[in-house]
mmCIF file of the N, C-alpha and C atoms, coordinates in Angstrom:
data_MODEL
# 
_entry.id   MODEL 
# 
loop_
_atom_site.group_PDB 
_atom_site.id 
_atom_site.type_symbol 
_atom_site.label_atom_id 
_atom_site.label_alt_id 
_atom_site.label_comp_id 
_atom_site.label_asym_id 
_atom_site.label_entity_id 
_atom_site.label_seq_id 
_atom_site.pdbx_PDB_ins_code 
_atom_site.Cartn_x 
_atom_site.Cartn_y 
_atom_site.Cartn_z 
_atom_site.occupancy 
_atom_site.B_iso_or_equiv 
_atom_site.pdbx_formal_charge 
_atom_site.auth_seq_id 
_atom_site.auth_comp_id 
_atom_site.auth_asym_id 
_atom_site.auth_atom_id 
_atom_site.pdbx_PDB_model_num 
ATOM 1   N N  . MET A 1 1  ? 143.893 -138.868 150.050 1.00 0.00 ? 1  MET A N  1 
ATOM 2   C CA . MET A 1 1  ? 143.489 -139.256 151.359 1.00 0.00 ? 1  MET A CA 1 
ATOM 3   C C  . MET A 1 1  ? 144.298 -140.482 151.746 1.00 0.00 ? 1  MET A C  1 
ATOM 4   N N  . PHE A 1 2  ? 144.719 -140.530 153.015 1.00 0.00 ? 2  PHE A N  1 
ATOM 5   C CA . PHE A 1 2  ? 145.470 -141.661 153.531 1.00 0.00 ? 2  PHE A CA 1 
ATOM 6   C C  . PHE A 1 2  ? 144.626 -142.368 154.574 1.00 0.00 ? 2  PHE A C  1 
ATOM 7   N N  . PHE A 1 3  ? 144.717 -143.678 154.625 1.00 0.00 ? 3  PHE A N  1 
ATOM 8   C CA . PHE A 1 3  ? 143.945 -144.428 155.601 1.00 0.00 ? 3  PHE A CA 1 
ATOM 9   C C  . PHE A 1 3  ? 144.659 -145.713 155.951 1.00 0.00 ? 3  PHE A C  1 
ATOM 10  N N  . LYS A 1 4  ? 144.272 -146.278 157.088 1.00 0.00 ? 4  LYS A N  1 
ATOM 11  C CA . LYS A 1 4  ? 144.755 -147.585 157.522 1.00 0.00 ? 4  LYS A CA 1 
ATOM 12  C C  . LYS A 1 4  ? 143.543 -148.458 157.747 1.00 0.00 ? 4  LYS A C  1 
ATOM 13  N N  . SER A 1 5  ? 143.511 -149.602 157.120 1.00 0.00 ? 5  SER A N  1 
ATOM 14  C CA . SER A 1 5  ? 142.375 -150.501 157.233 1.00 0.00 ? 5  SER A CA 1 
ATOM 15  C C  . SER A 1 5  ? 142.520 -151.387 158.465 1.00 0.00 ? 5  SER A C  1 
ATOM 16  N N  . LYS A 1 6  ? 141.408 -151.593 159.177 1.00 0.00 ? 6  LYS A N  1 
ATOM 17  C CA . LYS A 1 6  ? 141.395 -152.491 160.334 1.00 0.00 ? 6  LYS A CA 1 
ATOM 18  C C  . LYS A 1 6  ? 141.618 -153.923 159.876 1.00 0.00 ? 6  LYS A C  1 
ATOM 19  N N  . ASN A 1 7  ? 140.741 -154.386 159.049 1.00 0.00 ? 7  ASN A N  1 
ATOM 20  C CA . ASN A 1 7  ? 140.775 -155.763 158.565 1.00 0.00 ? 7  ASN A CA 1 
ATOM 21  C C  . ASN A 1 7  ? 140.415 -155.767 157.086 1.00 0.00 ? 7  ASN A C  1 
ATOM 22  N N  . PRO A 1 8  ? 141.402 -155.816 156.221 1.00 0.00 ? 8  PRO A N  1 
ATOM 23  C CA . PRO A 1 8  ? 141.071 -155.833 154.798 1.00 0.00 ? 8  PRO A CA 1 
ATOM 24  C C  . PRO A 1 8  ? 140.177 -157.025 154.469 1.00 0.00 ? 8  PRO A C  1 
ATOM 25  N N  . GLU A 1 9  ? 139.142 -156.766 153.683 1.00 0.00 ? 9  GLU A N  1 
ATOM 26  C CA . GLU A 1 9  ? 138.213 -157.815 153.297 1.00 0.00 ? 9  GLU A CA 1 
ATOM 27  C C  . GLU A 1 9  ? 138.289 -158.023 151.790 1.00 0.00 ? 9  GLU A C  1 
ATOM 28  N N  . PRO A 1 10 ? 138.031 -159.239 151.338 1.00 0.00 ? 10 PRO A N  1 
ATOM 29  C CA . PRO A 1 10 ? 137.981 -159.464 149.894 1.00 0.00 ? 10 PRO A CA 1 
ATOM 30  C C  . PRO A 1 10 ? 136.873 -158.617 149.273 1.00 0.00 ? 10 PRO A C  1 
ATOM 31  N N  . ILE A 1 11 ? 137.124 -158.083 148.106 1.00 0.00 ? 11 ILE A N  1 
ATOM 32  C CA . ILE A 1 11 ? 136.163 -157.206 147.452 1.00 0.00 ? 11 ILE A CA 1 
ATOM 33  C C  . ILE A 1 11 ? 135.250 -158.027 146.542 1.00 0.00 ? 11 ILE A C  1 
ATOM 34  N N  . LYS A 1 12 ? 133.960 -157.825 146.700 1.00 0.00 ? 12 LYS A N  1 
ATOM 35  C CA . LYS A 1 12 ? 132.973 -158.439 145.818 1.00 0.00 ? 12 LYS A CA 1 
ATOM 36  C C  . LYS A 1 12 ? 132.499 -157.340 144.874 1.00 0.00 ? 12 LYS A C  1 
ATOM 37  N N  . GLN A 1 13 ? 132.756 -157.499 143.590 1.00 0.00 ? 13 GLN A N  1 
ATOM 38  C CA . GLN A 1 13 ? 132.557 -156.430 142.622 1.00 0.00 ? 13 GLN A CA 1 
ATOM 39  C C  . GLN A 1 13 ? 131.131 -155.896 142.572 1.00 0.00 ? 13 GLN A C  1 
ATOM 40  N N  . GLU A 1 14 ? 130.129 -156.759 142.488 1.00 0.00 ? 14 GLU A N  1 
ATOM 41  C CA . GLU A 1 14 ? 128.756 -156.301 142.323 1.00 0.00 ? 14 GLU A CA 1 
ATOM 42  C C  . GLU A 1 14 ? 128.262 -155.532 143.538 1.00 0.00 ? 14 GLU A C  1 
ATOM 43  N N  . SER A 1 15 ? 128.439 -156.087 144.727 1.00 0.00 ? 15 SER A N  1 
ATOM 44  C CA . SER A 1 15 ? 127.971 -155.405 145.925 1.00 0.00 ? 15 SER A CA 1 
ATOM 45  C C  . SER A 1 15 ? 128.796 -154.155 146.195 1.00 0.00 ? 15 SER A C  1 
ATOM 46  N N  . THR A 1 16 ? 130.063 -154.182 145.832 1.00 0.00 ? 16 THR A N  1 
ATOM 47  C CA . THR A 1 16 ? 130.924 -153.019 146.012 1.00 0.00 ? 16 THR A CA 1 
ATOM 48  C C  . THR A 1 16 ? 130.435 -151.854 145.166 1.00 0.00 ? 16 THR A C  1 
ATOM 49  N N  . THR A 1 17 ? 130.065 -152.123 143.937 1.00 0.00 ? 17 THR A N  1 
ATOM 50  C CA . THR A 1 17 ? 129.603 -151.063 143.045 1.00 0.00 ? 17 THR A CA 1 
ATOM 51  C C  . THR A 1 17 ? 128.341 -150.406 143.573 1.00 0.00 ? 17 THR A C  1 
ATOM 52  N N  . SER A 1 18 ? 127.374 -151.177 144.012 1.00 0.00 ? 18 SER A N  1 
ATOM 53  C CA . SER A 1 18 ? 126.138 -150.587 144.517 1.00 0.00 ? 18 SER A CA 1 
ATOM 54  C C  . SER A 1 18 ? 126.372 -149.831 145.820 1.00 0.00 ? 18 SER A C  1 
ATOM 55  N N  . LYS A 1 19 ? 127.258 -150.336 146.676 1.00 0.00 ? 19 LYS A N  1 
ATOM 56  C CA . LYS A 1 19 ? 127.588 -149.614 147.908 1.00 0.00 ? 19 LYS A CA 1 
ATOM 57  C C  . LYS A 1 19 ? 128.273 -148.290 147.587 1.00 0.00 ? 19 LYS A C  1 
ATOM 58  N N  . ASP A 1 20 ? 129.194 -148.330 146.630 1.00 0.00 ? 20 ASP A N  1 
ATOM 59  C CA . ASP A 1 20 ? 129.905 -147.111 146.253 1.00 0.00 ? 20 ASP A CA 1 
ATOM 60  C C  . ASP A 1 20 ? 128.954 -146.076 145.661 1.00 0.00 ? 20 ASP A C  1 
ATOM 61  N N  . LEU A 1 21 ? 128.016 -146.512 144.839 1.00 0.00 ? 21 LEU A N  1 
ATOM 62  C CA . LEU A 1 21 ? 127.036 -145.585 144.272 1.00 0.00 ? 21 LEU A CA 1 
ATOM 63  C C  . LEU A 1 21 ? 126.157 -144.979 145.362 1.00 0.00 ? 21 LEU A C  1 
ATOM 64  N N  . ALA A 1 22 ? 125.789 -145.775 146.351 1.00 0.00 ? 22 ALA A N  1 
ATOM 65  C CA . ALA A 1 22 ? 124.992 -145.262 147.468 1.00 0.00 ? 22 ALA A CA 1 
ATOM 66  C C  . ALA A 1 22 ? 125.783 -144.229 148.262 1.00 0.00 ? 22 ALA A C  1 
ATOM 67  N N  . ILE A 1 23 ? 127.066 -144.470 148.444 1.00 0.00 ? 23 ILE A N  1 
ATOM 68  C CA . ILE A 1 23 ? 127.918 -143.521 149.166 1.00 0.00 ? 23 ILE A CA 1 
ATOM 69  C C  . ILE A 1 23 ? 128.051 -142.223 148.384 1.00 0.00 ? 23 ILE A C  1 
ATOM 70  N N  . ILE A 1 24 ? 128.254 -142.327 147.082 1.00 0.00 ? 24 ILE A N  1 
ATOM 71  C CA . ILE A 1 24 ? 128.364 -141.123 146.250 1.00 0.00 ? 24 ILE A CA 1 
ATOM 72  C C  . ILE A 1 24 ? 127.077 -140.312 146.322 1.00 0.00 ? 24 ILE A C  1 
ATOM 73  N N  . THR A 1 25 ? 125.942 -140.985 146.272 1.00 0.00 ? 25 THR A N  1 
ATOM 74  C CA . THR A 1 25 ? 124.650 -140.301 146.380 1.00 0.00 ? 25 THR A CA 1 
ATOM 75  C C  . THR A 1 25 ? 124.523 -139.604 147.726 1.00 0.00 ? 25 THR A C  1 
ATOM 76  N N  . GLN A 1 26 ? 124.884 -140.299 148.791 1.00 0.00 ? 26 GLN A N  1 
ATOM 77  C CA . GLN A 1 26 ? 124.810 -139.724 150.134 1.00 0.00 ? 26 GLN A CA 1 
ATOM 78  C C  . GLN A 1 26 ? 125.703 -138.494 150.251 1.00 0.00 ? 26 GLN A C  1 
ATOM 79  N N  . MET A 1 27 ? 126.919 -138.587 149.735 1.00 0.00 ? 27 MET A N  1 
ATOM 80  C CA . MET A 1 27 ? 127.849 -137.464 149.837 1.00 0.00 ? 27 MET A CA 1 
ATOM 81  C C  . MET A 1 27 ? 127.389 -136.297 148.968 1.00 0.00 ? 27 MET A C  1 
ATOM 82  N N  . ASN A 1 28 ? 126.834 -136.559 147.797 1.00 0.00 ? 28 ASN A N  1 
ATOM 83  C CA . ASN A 1 28 ? 126.301 -135.489 146.954 1.00 0.00 ? 28 ASN A CA 1 
ATOM 84  C C  . ASN A 1 28 ? 125.184 -134.742 147.662 1.00 0.00 ? 28 ASN A C  1 
ATOM 85  N N  . GLN A 1 29 ? 124.303 -135.473 148.343 1.00 0.00 ? 29 GLN A N  1 
ATOM 86  C CA . GLN A 1 29 ? 123.221 -134.844 149.091 1.00 0.00 ? 29 GLN A CA 1 
ATOM 87  C C  . GLN A 1 29 ? 123.779 -133.972 150.214 1.00 0.00 ? 29 GLN A C  1 
ATOM 88  N N  . GLU A 1 30 ? 124.789 -134.470 150.904 1.00 0.00 ? 30 GLU A N  1 
ATOM 89  C CA . GLU A 1 30 ? 125.413 -133.705 151.984 1.00 0.00 ? 30 GLU A CA 1 
ATOM 90  C C  . GLU A 1 30 ? 126.049 -132.427 151.439 1.00 0.00 ? 30 GLU A C  1 
ATOM 91  N N  . PHE A 1 31 ? 126.780 -132.545 150.348 1.00 0.00 ? 31 PHE A N  1 
ATOM 92  C CA . PHE A 1 31 ? 127.431 -131.377 149.755 1.00 0.00 ? 31 PHE A CA 1 
ATOM 93  C C  . PHE A 1 31 ? 126.399 -130.345 149.299 1.00 0.00 ? 31 PHE A C  1 
ATOM 94  N N  . ALA A 1 32 ? 125.272 -130.810 148.787 1.00 0.00 ? 32 ALA A N  1 
ATOM 95  C CA . ALA A 1 32 ? 124.247 -129.904 148.267 1.00 0.00 ? 32 ALA A CA 1 
ATOM 96  C C  . ALA A 1 32 ? 123.497 -129.172 149.372 1.00 0.00 ? 32 ALA A C  1 
ATOM 97  N N  . THR A 1 33 ? 123.389 -129.778 150.546 1.00 0.00 ? 33 THR A N  1 
ATOM 98  C CA . THR A 1 33 ? 122.577 -129.177 151.608 1.00 0.00 ? 33 THR A CA 1 
ATOM 99  C C  . THR A 1 33 ? 123.387 -128.447 152.671 1.00 0.00 ? 33 THR A C  1 
ATOM 100 N N  . SER A 1 34 ? 124.676 -128.671 152.733 1.00 0.00 ? 34 SER A N  1 
ATOM 101 C CA . SER A 1 34 ? 125.481 -128.063 153.795 1.00 0.00 ? 34 SER A CA 1 
ATOM 102 C C  . SER A 1 34 ? 126.187 -126.806 153.306 1.00 0.00 ? 34 SER A C  1 
ATOM 103 N N  . LEU A 1 35 ? 126.180 -125.788 154.141 1.00 0.00 ? 35 LEU A N  1 
ATOM 104 C CA . LEU A 1 35 ? 126.917 -124.566 153.843 1.00 0.00 ? 35 LEU A CA 1 
ATOM 105 C C  . LEU A 1 35 ? 128.239 -124.514 154.598 1.00 0.00 ? 35 LEU A C  1 
ATOM 106 N N  . ASP A 1 36 ? 128.465 -125.485 155.457 1.00 0.00 ? 36 ASP A N  1 
ATOM 107 C CA . ASP A 1 36 ? 129.671 -125.523 156.281 1.00 0.00 ? 36 ASP A CA 1 
ATOM 108 C C  . ASP A 1 36 ? 130.647 -126.551 155.708 1.00 0.00 ? 36 ASP A C  1 
ATOM 109 N N  . LEU A 1 37 ? 131.736 -126.078 155.110 1.00 0.00 ? 37 LEU A N  1 
ATOM 110 C CA . LEU A 1 37 ? 132.701 -126.965 154.471 1.00 0.00 ? 37 LEU A CA 1 
ATOM 111 C C  . LEU A 1 37 ? 133.305 -127.944 155.470 1.00 0.00 ? 37 LEU A C  1 
ATOM 112 N N  . ASN A 1 38 ? 133.678 -127.476 156.659 1.00 0.00 ? 38 ASN A N  1 
ATOM 113 C CA . ASN A 1 38 ? 134.289 -128.369 157.650 1.00 0.00 ? 38 ASN A CA 1 
ATOM 114 C C  . ASN A 1 38 ? 133.336 -129.489 158.062 1.00 0.00 ? 38 ASN A C  1 
ATOM 115 N N  . GLU A 1 39 ? 132.082 -129.141 158.261 1.00 0.00 ? 39 GLU A N  1 
ATOM 116 C CA . GLU A 1 39 ? 131.076 -130.154 158.616 1.00 0.00 ? 39 GLU A CA 1 
ATOM 117 C C  . GLU A 1 39 ? 130.926 -131.176 157.486 1.00 0.00 ? 39 GLU A C  1 
ATOM 118 N N  . THR A 1 40 ? 130.904 -130.698 156.267 1.00 0.00 ? 40 THR A N  1 
ATOM 119 C CA . THR A 1 40 ? 130.773 -131.581 155.107 1.00 0.00 ? 40 THR A CA 1 
ATOM 120 C C  . THR A 1 40 ? 131.972 -132.509 154.992 1.00 0.00 ? 40 THR A C  1 
ATOM 121 N N  . LEU A 1 41 ? 133.174 -131.981 155.194 1.00 0.00 ? 41 LEU A N  1 
ATOM 122 C CA . LEU A 1 41 ? 134.378 -132.804 155.116 1.00 0.00 ? 41 LEU A CA 1 
ATOM 123 C C  . LEU A 1 41 ? 134.390 -133.863 156.215 1.00 0.00 ? 41 LEU A C  1 
ATOM 124 N N  . GLN A 1 42 ? 133.968 -133.495 157.425 1.00 0.00 ? 42 GLN A N  1 
ATOM 125 C CA . GLN A 1 42 ? 133.910 -134.466 158.524 1.00 0.00 ? 42 GLN A CA 1 
ATOM 126 C C  . GLN A 1 42 ? 132.899 -135.572 158.223 1.00 0.00 ? 42 GLN A C  1 
ATOM 127 N N  . THR A 1 43 ? 131.757 -135.189 157.670 1.00 0.00 ? 43 THR A N  1 
ATOM 128 C CA . THR A 1 43 ? 130.759 -136.190 157.291 1.00 0.00 ? 43 THR A CA 1 
ATOM 129 C C  . THR A 1 43 ? 131.308 -137.110 156.213 1.00 0.00 ? 43 THR A C  1 
ATOM 130 N N  . ALA A 1 44 ? 131.994 -136.539 155.238 1.00 0.00 ? 44 ALA A N  1 
ATOM 131 C CA . ALA A 1 44 ? 132.596 -137.346 154.167 1.00 0.00 ? 44 ALA A CA 1 
ATOM 132 C C  . ALA A 1 44 ? 133.599 -138.335 154.746 1.00 0.00 ? 44 ALA A C  1 
ATOM 133 N N  . LEU A 1 45 ? 134.425 -137.878 155.682 1.00 0.00 ? 45 LEU A N  1 
ATOM 134 C CA . LEU A 1 45 ? 135.402 -138.775 156.300 1.00 0.00 ? 45 LEU A CA 1 
ATOM 135 C C  . LEU A 1 45 ? 134.720 -139.911 157.059 1.00 0.00 ? 45 LEU A C  1 
ATOM 136 N N  . GLU A 1 46 ? 133.655 -139.595 157.781 1.00 0.00 ? 46 GLU A N  1 
ATOM 137 C CA . GLU A 1 46 ? 132.932 -140.641 158.510 1.00 0.00 ? 46 GLU A CA 1 
ATOM 138 C C  . GLU A 1 46 ? 132.396 -141.704 157.552 1.00 0.00 ? 46 GLU A C  1 
ATOM 139 N N  . VAL A 1 47 ? 131.816 -141.259 156.449 1.00 0.00 ? 47 VAL A N  1 
ATOM 140 C CA . VAL A 1 47 ? 131.259 -142.191 155.462 1.00 0.00 ? 47 VAL A CA 1 
ATOM 141 C C  . VAL A 1 47 ? 132.370 -143.041 154.852 1.00 0.00 ? 47 VAL A C  1 
ATOM 142 N N  . ILE A 1 48 ? 133.468 -142.409 154.496 1.00 0.00 ? 48 ILE A N  1 
ATOM 143 C CA . ILE A 1 48 ? 134.588 -143.117 153.870 1.00 0.00 ? 48 ILE A CA 1 
ATOM 144 C C  . ILE A 1 48 ? 135.210 -144.118 154.837 1.00 0.00 ? 48 ILE A C  1 
ATOM 145 N N  . ILE A 1 49 ? 135.420 -143.701 156.081 1.00 0.00 ? 49 ILE A N  1 
ATOM 146 C CA . ILE A 1 49 ? 135.999 -144.595 157.091 1.00 0.00 ? 49 ILE A CA 1 
ATOM 147 C C  . ILE A 1 49 ? 135.123 -145.833 157.266 1.00 0.00 ? 49 ILE A C  1 
ATOM 148 N N  . LYS A 1 50 ? 133.831 -145.613 157.344 1.00 0.00 ? 50 LYS A N  1 
ATOM 149 C CA . LYS A 1 50 ? 132.913 -146.746 157.504 1.00 0.00 ? 50 LYS A CA 1 
ATOM 150 C C  . LYS A 1 50 ? 132.958 -147.649 156.275 1.00 0.00 ? 50 LYS A C  1 
ATOM 151 N N  . ARG A 1 51 ? 132.968 -147.058 155.088 1.00 0.00 ? 51 ARG A N  1 
ATOM 152 C CA . ARG A 1 51 ? 132.923 -147.849 153.845 1.00 0.00 ? 51 ARG A CA 1 
ATOM 153 C C  . ARG A 1 51 ? 134.167 -148.702 153.648 1.00 0.00 ? 51 ARG A C  1 
ATOM 154 N N  . ILE A 1 52 ? 135.338 -148.145 153.933 1.00 0.00 ? 52 ILE A N  1 
ATOM 155 C CA . ILE A 1 52 ? 136.569 -148.898 153.682 1.00 0.00 ? 52 ILE A CA 1 
ATOM 156 C C  . ILE A 1 52 ? 137.069 -149.615 154.930 1.00 0.00 ? 52 ILE A C  1 
ATOM 157 N N  . ASN A 1 53 ? 136.269 -149.553 155.998 1.00 0.00 ? 53 ASN A N  1 
ATOM 158 C CA . ASN A 1 53 ? 136.602 -150.264 157.226 1.00 0.00 ? 53 ASN A CA 1 
ATOM 159 C C  . ASN A 1 53 ? 137.947 -149.799 157.789 1.00 0.00 ? 53 ASN A C  1 
ATOM 160 N N  . ALA A 1 54 ? 138.110 -148.490 157.876 1.00 0.00 ? 54 ALA A N  1 
ATOM 161 C CA . ALA A 1 54 ? 139.366 -147.906 158.351 1.00 0.00 ? 54 ALA A CA 1 
ATOM 162 C C  . ALA A 1 54 ? 139.215 -147.398 159.780 1.00 0.00 ? 54 ALA A C  1 
ATOM 163 N N  . GLN A 1 55 ? 140.333 -147.183 160.428 1.00 0.00 ? 55 GLN A N  1 
ATOM 164 C CA . GLN A 1 55 ? 140.351 -146.608 161.773 1.00 0.00 ? 55 GLN A CA 1 
ATOM 165 C C  . GLN A 1 55 ? 140.382 -145.084 161.730 1.00 0.00 ? 55 GLN A C  1 
ATOM 166 N N  . ALA A 1 56 ? 141.001 -144.533 160.684 1.00 0.00 ? 56 ALA A N  1 
ATOM 167 C CA . ALA A 1 56 ? 141.195 -143.089 160.603 1.00 0.00 ? 56 ALA A CA 1 
ATOM 168 C C  . ALA A 1 56 ? 141.428 -142.690 159.158 1.00 0.00 ? 56 ALA A C  1 
ATOM 169 N N  . ALA A 1 57 ? 141.292 -141.377 158.900 1.00 0.00 ? 57 ALA A N  1 
ATOM 170 C CA . ALA A 1 57 ? 141.531 -140.884 157.540 1.00 0.00 ? 57 ALA A CA 1 
ATOM 171 C C  . ALA A 1 57 ? 141.792 -139.383 157.566 1.00 0.00 ? 57 ALA A C  1 
ATOM 172 N N  . ASN A 1 58 ? 142.458 -138.922 156.536 1.00 0.00 ? 58 ASN A N  1 
ATOM 173 C CA . ASN A 1 58 ? 142.722 -137.501 156.330 1.00 0.00 ? 58 ASN A CA 1 
ATOM 174 C C  . ASN A 1 58 ? 142.386 -137.145 154.895 1.00 0.00 ? 58 ASN A C  1 
ATOM 175 N N  . ILE A 1 59 ? 142.028 -135.885 154.677 1.00 0.00 ? 59 ILE A N  1 
ATOM 176 C CA . ILE A 1 59 ? 141.867 -135.356 153.325 1.00 0.00 ? 59 ILE A CA 1 
ATOM 177 C C  . ILE A 1 59 ? 142.913 -134.262 153.155 1.00 0.00 ? 59 ILE A C  1 
ATOM 178 N N  . PHE A 1 60 ? 143.673 -134.373 152.073 1.00 0.00 ? 60 PHE A N  1 
ATOM 179 C CA . PHE A 1 60 ? 144.734 -133.415 151.788 1.00 0.00 ? 60 PHE A CA 1 
ATOM 180 C C  . PHE A 1 60 ? 144.463 -132.686 150.480 1.00 0.00 ? 60 PHE A C  1 
ATOM 181 N N  . LEU A 1 61 ? 144.870 -131.422 150.430 1.00 0.00 ? 61 LEU A N  1 
ATOM 182 C CA . LEU A 1 61 ? 144.912 -130.657 149.190 1.00 0.00 ? 61 LEU A CA 1 
ATOM 183 C C  . LEU A 1 61 ? 146.367 -130.400 148.850 1.00 0.00 ? 61 LEU A C  1 
ATOM 184 N N  . ILE A 1 62 ? 146.648 -130.277 147.583 1.00 0.00 ? 62 ILE A N  1 
ATOM 185 C CA . ILE A 1 62 ? 148.006 -129.944 147.158 1.00 0.00 ? 62 ILE A CA 1 
ATOM 186 C C  . ILE A 1 62 ? 148.075 -128.441 146.940 1.00 0.00 ? 62 ILE A C  1 
ATOM 187 N N  . GLU A 1 63 ? 148.991 -127.786 147.645 1.00 0.00 ? 63 GLU A N  1 
ATOM 188 C CA . GLU A 1 63 ? 149.255 -126.371 147.413 1.00 0.00 ? 63 GLU A CA 1 
ATOM 189 C C  . GLU A 1 63 ? 150.342 -126.291 146.353 1.00 0.00 ? 63 GLU A C  1 
ATOM 190 N N  . GLU A 1 64 ? 149.934 -125.992 145.123 1.00 0.00 ? 64 GLU A N  1 
ATOM 191 C CA . GLU A 1 64 ? 150.874 -126.043 144.010 1.00 0.00 ? 64 GLU A CA 1 
ATOM 192 C C  . GLU A 1 64 ? 151.996 -125.013 144.138 1.00 0.00 ? 64 GLU A C  1 
ATOM 193 N N  . LYS A 1 65 ? 151.677 -123.819 144.617 1.00 0.00 ? 65 LYS A N  1 
ATOM 194 C CA . LYS A 1 65 ? 152.710 -122.782 144.731 1.00 0.00 ? 65 LYS A CA 1 
ATOM 195 C C  . LYS A 1 65 ? 153.808 -123.189 145.708 1.00 0.00 ? 65 LYS A C  1 
ATOM 196 N N  . LYS A 1 66 ? 153.408 -123.768 146.840 1.00 0.00 ? 66 LYS A N  1 
ATOM 197 C CA . LYS A 1 66 ? 154.376 -124.187 147.858 1.00 0.00 ? 66 LYS A CA 1 
ATOM 198 C C  . LYS A 1 66 ? 154.853 -125.618 147.632 1.00 0.00 ? 66 LYS A C  1 
ATOM 199 N N  . GLN A 1 67 ? 154.175 -126.351 146.770 1.00 0.00 ? 67 GLN A N  1 
ATOM 200 C CA . GLN A 1 67 ? 154.454 -127.757 146.486 1.00 0.00 ? 67 GLN A CA 1 
ATOM 201 C C  . GLN A 1 67 ? 154.444 -128.608 147.763 1.00 0.00 ? 67 GLN A C  1 
ATOM 202 N N  . VAL A 1 68 ? 153.365 -128.455 148.527 1.00 0.00 ? 68 VAL A N  1 
ATOM 203 C CA . VAL A 1 68 ? 153.181 -129.230 149.754 1.00 0.00 ? 68 VAL A CA 1 
ATOM 204 C C  . VAL A 1 68 ? 151.735 -129.722 149.834 1.00 0.00 ? 68 VAL A C  1 
ATOM 205 N N  . PHE A 1 69 ? 151.546 -130.749 150.651 1.00 0.00 ? 69 PHE A N  1 
ATOM 206 C CA . PHE A 1 69 ? 150.205 -131.215 150.969 1.00 0.00 ? 69 PHE A CA 1 
ATOM 207 C C  . PHE A 1 69 ? 149.716 -130.452 152.191 1.00 0.00 ? 69 PHE A C  1 
ATOM 208 N N  . GLN A 1 70 ? 148.442 -130.072 152.185 1.00 0.00 ? 70 GLN A N  1 
ATOM 209 C CA . GLN A 1 70 ? 147.841 -129.423 153.340 1.00 0.00 ? 70 GLN A CA 1 
ATOM 210 C C  . GLN A 1 70 ? 146.660 -130.278 153.792 1.00 0.00 ? 70 GLN A C  1 
ATOM 211 N N  . CYS A 1 71 ? 146.707 -130.718 155.044 1.00 0.00 ? 71 CYS A N  1 
ATOM 212 C CA . CYS A 1 71 ? 145.610 -131.510 155.597 1.00 0.00 ? 71 CYS A CA 1 
ATOM 213 C C  . CYS A 1 71 ? 144.444 -130.564 155.888 1.00 0.00 ? 71 CYS A C  1 
ATOM 214 N N  . ILE A 1 72 ? 143.309 -130.806 155.226 1.00 0.00 ? 72 ILE A N  1 
ATOM 215 C CA . ILE A 1 72 ? 142.156 -129.930 155.425 1.00 0.00 ? 72 ILE A CA 1 
ATOM 216 C C  . ILE A 1 72 ? 141.070 -130.578 156.282 1.00 0.00 ? 72 ILE A C  1 
ATOM 217 N N  . ALA A 1 73 ? 141.180 -131.878 156.495 1.00 0.00 ? 73 ALA A N  1 
ATOM 218 C CA . ALA A 1 73 ? 140.216 -132.570 157.352 1.00 0.00 ? 73 ALA A CA 1 
ATOM 219 C C  . ALA A 1 73 ? 140.846 -133.854 157.867 1.00 0.00 ? 73 ALA A C  1 
ATOM 220 N N  . SER A 1 74 ? 140.511 -134.181 159.113 1.00 0.00 ? 74 SER A N  1 
ATOM 221 C CA . SER A 1 74 ? 141.095 -135.358 159.740 1.00 0.00 ? 74 SER A CA 1 
ATOM 222 C C  . SER A 1 74 ? 140.075 -135.982 160.676 1.00 0.00 ? 74 SER A C  1 
ATOM 223 N N  . LYS A 1 75 ? 140.082 -137.287 160.733 1.00 0.00 ? 75 LYS A N  1 
ATOM 224 C CA . LYS A 1 75 ? 139.195 -138.004 161.647 1.00 0.00 ? 75 LYS A CA 1 
ATOM 225 C C  . LYS A 1 75 ? 140.017 -139.068 162.358 1.00 0.00 ? 75 LYS A C  1 
ATOM 226 N N  . HIS A 1 76 ? 140.031 -139.031 163.677 1.00 0.00 ? 76 HIS A N  1 
ATOM 227 C CA . HIS A 1 76 ? 140.765 -139.993 164.512 1.00 0.00 ? 76 HIS A CA 1 
ATOM 228 C C  . HIS A 1 76 ? 142.277 -139.902 164.275 1.00 0.00 ? 76 HIS A C  1 
ATOM 229 N N  . GLN A 1 77 ? 142.798 -138.691 164.243 1.00 0.00 ? 77 GLN A N  1 
ATOM 230 C CA . GLN A 1 77 ? 144.218 -138.454 163.966 1.00 0.00 ? 77 GLN A CA 1 
ATOM 231 C C  . GLN A 1 77 ? 145.124 -139.149 164.978 1.00 0.00 ? 77 GLN A C  1 
ATOM 232 N N  . ALA A 1 78 ? 144.709 -139.262 166.222 1.00 0.00 ? 78 ALA A N  1 
ATOM 233 C CA . ALA A 1 78 ? 145.546 -139.910 167.242 1.00 0.00 ? 78 ALA A CA 1 
ATOM 234 C C  . ALA A 1 78 ? 145.909 -141.332 166.833 1.00 0.00 ? 78 ALA A C  1 
ATOM 235 N N  . TYR A 1 79 ? 144.982 -142.019 166.194 1.00 0.00 ? 79 TYR A N  1 
ATOM 236 C CA . TYR A 1 79 ? 145.268 -143.377 165.723 1.00 0.00 ? 79 TYR A CA 1 
ATOM 237 C C  . TYR A 1 79 ? 146.371 -143.354 164.672 1.00 0.00 ? 79 TYR A C  1 
ATOM 238 N N  . LEU A 1 80 ? 146.320 -142.396 163.760 1.00 0.00 ? 80 LEU A N  1 
ATOM 239 C CA . LEU A 1 80 ? 147.337 -142.297 162.706 1.00 0.00 ? 80 LEU A CA 1 
ATOM 240 C C  . LEU A 1 80 ? 148.696 -141.912 163.275 1.00 0.00 ? 80 LEU A C  1 
ATOM 241 N N  . ASP A 1 81 ? 148.702 -141.103 164.321 1.00 0.00 ? 81 ASP A N  1 
ATOM 242 C CA . ASP A 1 81 ? 149.967 -140.654 164.913 1.00 0.00 ? 81 ASP A CA 1 
ATOM 243 C C  . ASP A 1 81 ? 150.762 -141.805 165.520 1.00 0.00 ? 81 ASP A C  1 
ATOM 244 N N  . GLU A 1 82 ? 150.093 -142.919 165.827 1.00 0.00 ? 82 GLU A N  1 
ATOM 245 C CA . GLU A 1 82 ? 150.789 -144.081 166.382 1.00 0.00 ? 82 GLU A CA 1 
ATOM 246 C C  . GLU A 1 82 ? 151.728 -144.713 165.366 1.00 0.00 ? 82 GLU A C  1 
ATOM 247 N N  . TYR A 1 83 ? 151.494 -144.438 164.088 1.00 0.00 ? 83 TYR A N  1 
ATOM 248 C CA . TYR A 1 83 ? 152.287 -145.058 163.031 1.00 0.00 ? 83 TYR A CA 1 
ATOM 249 C C  . TYR A 1 83 ? 153.185 -144.045 162.451 1.00 0.00 ? 83 TYR A C  1 
# 
């Protein structure tokens, strides 16, 4: 996944760990209850963007046979296109 941070903040280890665990729990619940992969990926991107304080993000898969990256989900792509 690629992202651009709005304002990088210093990382505090203890609070970061508990926030990350809460995010993992939230995403696990979403994955377990959703039957729509695209909806789940969009929700994951929203959570990740909020957590890392980013403007936009993409999720890529590697197609090994073609040896290329394939973007399978994107949030706020117009922002990324500026760069």
